[in-house]
C-alpha positions in Angstrom: 116.6 83.5 113.8 114.1 86.2 112.7 115.5 89.7 112.8 113.0 92.5 113.5 113.6 96.2 113.4 111.4 98.1 115.8 110.8 101.8 115.1 110.1 104.0 118.1 107.4 106.0 116.5 106.9 109.4 118.1 109.5 109.6 120.9 107.2 111.9 122.9 104.6 109.1 123.1 104.6 105.7 124.7 106.8 104.2 122.1 110.0 104.2 124.2 108.2 102.7 127.2 106.5 99.8 125.4 109.6 98.9 123.5 111.6 98.8 126.7 109.0 96.6 128.4 108.8 94.3 125.4 112.5 93.9 125.0 112.8 93.0 128.7 110.0 90.5 128.5 111.6 88.9 125.4 115.0 88.5 127.1 114.9 84.7 127.1 114.1 84.5 123.4 116.8 87.0 122.6 119.3 85.0 124.6 118.3 81.7 123.0 119.0 83.1 119.5 115.7 82.6 117.8 114.9 86.4 117.7 117.0 89.6 117.3 115.6 93.1 117.8 117.0 96.3 116.3 115.4 99.4 117.9 115.5 102.5 115.7 114.6 105.8 117.3 115.6 108.6 119.7 118.3 107.3 122.1 117.9 110.2 124.5 114.2 109.5 125.0 114.8 105.8 125.3 117.5 106.2 127.9 115.4 108.7 129.9 112.4 106.4 129.8 114.5 103.5 131.0 115.7 105.5 134.0 112.2 106.8 134.7 110.5 103.4 134.8 113.4 101.5 136.3 114.1 99.0 133.4 117.5 98.2 132.1 118.6 99.2 128.6 120.6 96.2 127.3 120.8 97.3 123.7 124.1 97.7 121.9 124.7 100.8 119.6 124.7 100.1 115.9 125.3 102.1 112.7 122.3 102.8 110.4 124.0 101.0 107.5 124.9 97.9 109.6 125.4 94.7 107.7 126.3 91.1 108.6 125.3 89.5 111.9 123.3 91.7 114.2 123.5 91.5 118.0 120.4 90.1 119.8 119.4 93.6 120.9 120.7 96.6 119.1 119.9 100.4 119.0 120.2 102.7 116.0 119.9 106.4 116.5 117.3 108.0 114.2 119.3 111.2 114.2 120.7 113.8 116.6 118.2 115.6 118.8 119.3 119.2 119.4 117.3 119.2 122.6 115.4 116.7 124.8 112.0 115.7 123.4 109.3 116.9 125.7 107.1 113.9 126.7 103.5 114.1 125.7 104.0 117.1 123.5 103.4 117.2 119.7 106.5 118.7 117.9 108.1 118.9 114.5 111.4 117.5 116.0 109.6 114.4 117.3 108.0 114.0 113.9 111.3 114.3 112.1 112.9 111.6 114.3 109.8 109.3 113.8 110.2 109.7 110.0 113.9 109.0 110.1 113.4 105.9 112.1 111.0 104.5 109.6 113.2 105.4 106.7 116.2 103.6 108.3 114.2 100.5 109.2 112.8 100.3 105.6 116.3 100.4 104.2 117.4 97.7 106.6 114.5 95.5 105.5 115.0 96.2 101.7 118.7 95.3 102.0 118.0 92.1 103.9 119.7 93.2 107.1 116.4 92.5 108.9 113.5 90.2 108.0 110.7 92.5 109.1 109.9 95.8 110.7 107.5 96.4 113.6 106.4 100.0 114.3 105.4 101.8 117.4 102.8 104.6 117.0 103.6 107.9 115.4 101.8 111.2 115.6 100.3 112.2 112.2 100.3 115.8 113.3 104.0 115.8 114.3 104.9 113.9 111.1 103.2 116.6 109.0 104.7 119.4 111.1 108.1 118.0 110.2 107.3 118.4 106.5 106.4 114.7 105.7 102.8 114.9 104.4 101.4 111.4 104.8 98.2 110.3 106.4 99.9 107.6 108.4 102.3 104.7 108.4 100.5 102.8 105.6 100.9 105.5 103.1 104.4 106.4 104.1 105.6 102.8 103.9 104.1 102.5 100.4 106.1 105.6 99.3 109.4 104.4 100.8 109.1 101.0 99.3 108.0 102.2 95.9 104.7 100.4 95.6 101.5 102.2 94.3 99.3 101.1 97.2 99.1 98.8 100.1 96.4 97.1 102.3 95.9 97.5 106.0 94.9 94.4 107.9 93.9 94.4 111.6 94.1 91.2 113.6 92.9 90.4 117.1 92.6 86.6 117.7 90.3 85.3 114.9 89.2 88.8 114.1 91.1 89.6 110.9 89.9 92.6 108.9 91.4 94.0 105.7 90.4 97.4 104.3 89.5 98.6 100.9 90.1 102.2 102.0 91.6 103.6 105.2 92.6 107.2 105.7 90.2 108.9 103.4 87.1 111.0 103.9 83.8 109.0 104.1 82.4 110.9 101.2 85.3 109.6 99.0 84.9 105.9 100.0 82.4 104.8 97.2 84.8 105.8 94.4 87.6 103.9 96.1 85.6 100.7 95.7 86.6 99.4 92.3 86.7 95.8 91.0 90.5 96.1 90.7 91.0 97.4 94.3 88.6 94.8 95.8 90.3 92.0 94.0 93.7 93.2 95.2 92.6 93.4 98.8 91.2 89.9 98.7 94.2 88.4 97.0 96.6 90.0 99.5 94.4 88.9 102.4 94.4 85.3 101.1 98.2 85.3 100.8 98.5 86.6 104.4 96.2 84.0 105.7 98.2 81.3 103.9 101.3 82.6 105.7 99.5 82.4 109.0 98.8 78.7 108.4 95.2 78.8 107.0 95.2 76.5 104.0 91.8 77.5 102.5 90.8 80.9 103.8 87.1 81.8 104.0 86.6 85.5 103.2 83.6 87.6 103.7 83.2 91.0 101.9 81.3 93.6 104.0 78.7 95.6 102.2 79.4 99.3 101.7 75.7 100.3 102.1 73.1 99.4 104.8 71.5 96.0 104.0 73.9 95.7 101.0 72.0 98.4 99.3 68.5 96.9 99.8 68.1 96.1 96.1 69.5 99.5 95.0 67.4 101.6 97.4 70.4 102.6 99.4 73.1 102.7 96.7 74.2 100.4 93.9 77.9 99.9 94.7 77.3 96.5 96.3 75.3 95.3 93.4 77.4 96.7 90.6 80.9 96.4 92.0 81.2 93.9 94.8 78.7 91.3 93.7 80.3 90.6 90.2 83.8 90.8 91.5 83.0 88.2 94.2 81.3 86.0 91.6 84.4 86.1 89.4 86.6 85.2 92.3 84.4 82.3 93.3 84.6 81.0 89.7 88.4 81.0 90.1 88.1 78.8 93.2 88.3 81.4 96.0 86.0 80.9 99.0 84.5 84.4 99.1 81.1 85.4 100.4 79.2 88.6 100.1 78.5 91.4 100.1 77.4 90.7 103.7 75.6 93.6 105.6 78.1 95.4 107.9 75.9 95.0 111.0 76.1 91.2 110.9 79.4 90.3 109.1 81.6 90.8 112.1 79.4 88.7 114.4 79.8 85.9 111.8 83.6 86.4 111.8 83.8 86.3 115.6 81.7 83.1 115.5 84.3 81.5 113.2 82.2 81.3 110.1 84.9 83.2 108.2 88.7 83.7 108.5 88.7 87.4 107.5 86.4 90.2 106.5 87.1 92.8 103.8 85.9 96.1 105.2 85.0 99.0 102.9 86.4 101.9 105.1 88.4 102.7 108.1 85.8 102.8 110.9 83.8 99.9 109.6 86.8 97.7 110.1 88.5 99.3 113.0 85.6 99.7 115.4 84.8 95.9 115.9 88.4 94.9 116.2 89.3 97.6 118.7 86.0 97.1 120.7 87.1 93.5 121.3 90.8 94.3 121.7 90.5 97.0 124.5 90.5 95.7 128.1 88.7 98.2 130.3 88.7 98.4 134.0 85.0 98.6 134.9 85.8 100.3 138.2 87.7 103.2 136.8 86.6 103.2 133.1 90.2 103.3 132.0 91.6 101.0 129.4 94.3 98.7 130.8 95.7 97.2 127.6 94.9 96.7 124.0 95.4 93.5 122.1 95.6 93.6 118.3 98.1 93.9 115.4 98.2 96.1 112.4 99.7 94.4 109.3 100.5 96.1 106.1 100.0 93.9 103.0 101.4 94.5 99.5 104.8 95.8 100.5 108.1 94.2 99.4 108.9 93.9 103.1 107.0 92.5 106.2 105.6 95.2 108.4 103.5 94.8 111.5 102.5 97.4 114.1 100.7 98.1 117.3 97.0 98.7 117.0 96.9 101.9 119.1 98.1 105.5 119.1 100.8 107.5 120.8 98.8 107.9 124.0 100.4 111.2 124.8 98.1 111.5 127.9 99.8 108.6 129.7 103.3 108.9 128.1 106.1 108.9 130.7 103.9 107.6 133.5 105.1 104.0 133.3 101.6 102.6 132.9 101.5 101.9 129.1 100.8 98.3 128.1 103.3 96.5 125.8 100.7 93.7 124.9 100.0 94.9 121.4 103.7 95.4 120.6 104.5 91.9 121.8 101.7 90.5 119.6 103.0 92.6 116.6 106.5 91.2 117.0 105.1 87.6 117.2 103.1 88.1 114.1 106.1 89.5 112.3 108.1 86.3 113.2 105.2 84.2 111.7 104.9 86.2 108.5 108.6 86.8 107.8 109.6 83.3 106.6 106.9 83.3 103.9 106.2 87.0 103.0 109.7 88.5 103.0 111.6 89.1 99.7 108.5 90.5 97.9 106.3 87.5 98.6 103.5 89.6 100.2 
């Protein structure tokens, strides 16, 4: 059995709905005993959502410091809510509960009570209104687990992209690209791919500058930082290629020439994965579902996440898709046996 803690994220968003839908779709696996889910979040929002969308809540209440055998489907309160959380509204109270849920789930994972955590989306604005000044889950999880940094990997099918930098201003990206950081991102990506069953990962490093700097005309970072680091890794036996211009490297990844790409910054890596992951109804122009998983590498715990936001605009309407959450849970069950206990 793999035991996964699911944090609700911002209870005013679609977190309660997609967790309910995922838990109901996973009913057979929970009954068969190969998967256990522990939901951590705002119980009032969860129960209200269950009533609104007509799905049963079969979770059993559990204490935050629970130990021993967990029930197949459990629920831990992230903290008392003085008043009902308003759906679709940013608030400090929702941010507080989102933070508490992550804190509880991390402690469960560090203690060994669960094998992995899977996070629903939070609102960075609400998180900061609550006094927790983090740019997002990735930075928050690094602080709670006591590591100096971590690496974000997005995955959609064979599109696997790790990031040298994420939530940082574009003007600050070049100084974030150092030989040590690039090597760490590649090393962690290789380990994750091994855990996913890829024996000899083929890695492409995206160029920071257009045309990989065009011989220095458009910047020298690709020449002075990326190229020698890649050469050193190749000497050590890694199958690493680059720097490959950013406008072609993701086409090569999609074509199966590589197993993962190392992106230099947030949008360089996020745009191609999300472009392919979104399913859009051509008649209405609305997105129907989003496929993709966010994986945090470099933590002493296994953490996966949905690859979308809180979607306040559709929260409470019963139309949110649980696809990304189901994928994130599945990836967590694949990674946990190899990456838990500090192996990632």
